[in-house]
N, C-alpha and C positions, 0 to 999 in steps of 0.2 A: 336667035341671037347667041351668039358663040360666047362660051364662059371662059376667063382668064385665068390659066394655069399658073398658080402660084408656088414658086420653089423655094422651099425654106433652106436658108443658109446654115453652115454647123458655126456652132460658138466657137469663138476665139477663145485661144489656150490662155489660162491666166496664170501667168509666171510670178506672183507675187502673193499666193497662198501659203507659204512657209512664214508670212510675217503674223499671221495670225496664230501659230504654234509658238513663234518665237517672242510673241508679245505675252502670251501666257506662262512660259517658262521664265521670263522675266519678273513677271508677276509674283509667281508662286517662290522664285529665289530671294527676292524683296520681303515679302511675309517671311520668310524664315530665317532672314538675318534681323528685322525687327522683333521678332520674337527672341532669338540670342540674347540682343541687346536689353530686352525689358528683362529676362531672367538675371542677367549677369549684374544688373546695378542693384545696391543695395538701397532700400528706402530707408535713408537715415533714419525719418521723423517716426515711424513704425518701430524700428530697432530702437530707438531712444525709449518710446513708450513700455515696448515690451522689457528692457533693462530695468526701468525704474519700479515697474509691477513687480517683477522679481525680487527686488533689492527689499522693496517694501515688505513683500509675504515673507523674506528669511528673517528681516529684521523682528515682525512679528511673532516670531518663533526663536527669538533671541539667540540666532545664528550670527556668523560674521558677515558683513556686508559684503555684497558681490561687485568686485571690481569692474569699473565699466572699460571698455576696451572698442574700437572702433572696428575691430574684425568681425566678420560675419559668424553666427553661432556653428558651431562643430557639428554637423550630423554623422552619427553612428558614433562609435567606440574609437578613441585614439589609438593606433598602432601601440603594440607592447612588445617587449623583448620576450621572448620563449621563456617557459619558467624551467628552471634548471632540474635536469635530469636526476632522480633519487635511485642513488646505488645501492642494491641490496647487499647487506653486509652479511647475509646469512650464510652465505658460500663461504666467505672468509673464516668467518668464526667455526665451521664445519671444519675446515681444513687445519684450523688450531686444533680442535678436538681431536683430529684424525690424526696429528703428530704426537699428541699426547697418550692417544692409546697406543700408537704405536711405539713409544718409549717405555708405557707399563708392558706390553707385551715382551720386548725384547728383555726386560729387569725378569719376569717371570718364567719367562725360557730360556734364562742363560746359562743353565747347565747342560741342555739338548742343544743347544746353538754352539757350546762350546765343544760339544764331542760330535757336530755335523751332522745330526740327527735330524735337525729343524732349520731351515733358513728364512729370514724376515726379509720381505722386500717392503719398501717405503714408495707411496706415489701421493701427490698432493689429491687425487681423488680415490684411493682405495690402499687399504695396508694387506700386503698379502701373508700368509703362514704357510709355507712349504714344508710337507714332513714327509720324510722317507716312507716308504710301504713297507719296510721291512719292520719298521718299529712298530708298524700299527696290527701288520696282517701275518699270518703264515702264509708260504708260499701258495701263489694259486687258489686262495681262499678269500671271503671277506667278511669272515668273524672277525671281530677286534681282539687282540691279545688281552690280556689283564693290564699288561705294562702300558697300555695306551689311556687309560681310564685317568689317571694323573694329571696328563696332557691336556686332555680334552676337558676336564673338570676346570683348569686354569684359562681356558681359552674360553669358556664360558663364561666365567666369572668376569672376565675383562669384556668380551663381546656385549653383557648386558647392561653395561654401563652407557651404551648407545642404542636405546631401544628402537629407534626409528631409523637403521640402518639397515639394508639387505646383506644378507651374508650368501655368498655362493661358496658351495664345496664342490670341487673339479677333483673327479679321478684320473689318474693318468696309467698307463702301463707302457711296458717295452714292446720290443717289435715280435717277440717269440709269441707265436699263435698258440692257442690256448681251445682246446674243443672238447668239451664233457656233455653230461647231462644236463647239468646245471648253468654251465656258461658256453654257450656256443662258441664265441669269439671274445677279443680283449675288450669289446664294448660292453658287452655285459658287465666282464668284471669288473671294469673302471665303475660303470654307473652303480653296480652294487656295493662297491667301497666306497663311492661319495656318500649315499644313502645310510650306509651303515655309522658313519660320521655323524650325519645329519641327526637320526635317531640318537645317538648319544647328546648331543648338544641339546634337543629336545628335552632330554633326562634330565639334565643338568640346568635347567631354566630359560633356554633362548626360545623366542616365541616361534612357533612353526611355521607362521604367514611370513616370517621373516627369511625362512631357509629355501634353498634351492638346491638340490643335488643334480651334477652334471658329469656325465661320462665321455672321455675325449678318444679312449683306447688309446692307440700308441700315436696319436695324428699331431701330436706336438711334443716332440721330445725335446730335450733342453742339453742333450749329448748324445755321443756317436753310439748307435744301437750294435756297432761293431764288436764292441770291448765289454768288457764283463764289466768296469766300472761305470761306462756310459749307461749300458742296460740298469745297473742299480740307481743310477742318478733319474733315470724316466722312468720308474716305478715310485711313483709319488700320490699323495693325497695335497690339495693345496686349498687353503680356506680364507676367501677371499671377503673382506669386511670393506663393502663399498660407500661411497657418499651416498646420501639420501637422494639427492637432486639427480641420482642415475637410476632411481629405482622406477621399473616397470609397475610395480604395482604400489605406489605410496601408501605410507600410514596416514589416516586420517587424524583430525585433531583429539577425537575423543578416546582414540587407540592410543595416541602418544601418551595422553595423560594416565592412561589407567595403566600403560606399562612402567612409567617414570614413578608413579605411584606406589605400583610393587617392588620396583627396585631400590625406592627409599627405606620400603618395610624389610626389604633383605639385607 
C-alpha cells in the first residue's frame, strides 16, 4: 500500500502585526494622560478639611487665623530676592587713617621737606617717605650718621600709631659701581642701608615683624644717572607705610591688641 506524501505549505505573511504594538502604545499613552489629569486636579474636599484643621490648631495656640484660599498649598520655599551685599568699610576707614598719618608726617618732617632732604608721596594704599642717602649715610657706607637719629625717631613715633600696617624700607643707589671687601656691588650697599634704617626703627619701638628691608641697587632710578644731580636724587632710602590689606604677613587679632595696648601706654 503506498503512502501519500503531504507537502506543508508556508505560513502566509501577517501584515497586521503592527496593530498589537500600536494598541500597546495607545494604552500606555492613555494611562499617562489619566495620571497627569489626576494629579493636576485639586481635591477641594480634602483641601477644605486640611485648611479647617490647620485653622483650628493655630486658634488653639492663640495665633492669628489662617485665611482660606482656593489656591493649592505652596510646596517648597517661595522665591526670595537676594540679600544685599554687605560692603566692608574697613578699607575706607584705613584710607582715612593713612591720610591722617600722611598729614602728621608732613607736619613733623616739614623742616627737612623744605630743605629738599625728604619728599613725601601719598597714595590711597600707602604713604612713602623718601630720604636722601646723603642725609643718612657717608659716601659708600651703610653706617647711619648721628644727624639721622632725629629723623628716624620722628618716623617711628608716627608709624607706631598704626601697629597693624607693614613697613617696607627700600634702599636705592646710583649706577656708579662699588666693589670692595664689604660691598661687592650696589645690591649689597642698598640692602645694608635699608637694614640699618630698619634696625634703628626697631630701636625706637617699631615692632620687628612689621618691617622688611629691601635692596634695589641702581635698578629703579628716579632721575638721570648721567648728571651729578640725577645721581644724588637716585641715592635714597624710602620708607613705605602700607595698607594692612596689602600685607603678606597679616597681624593676628591678639598681636594687634597687644600692639595697641603698648601704644596707649606710650
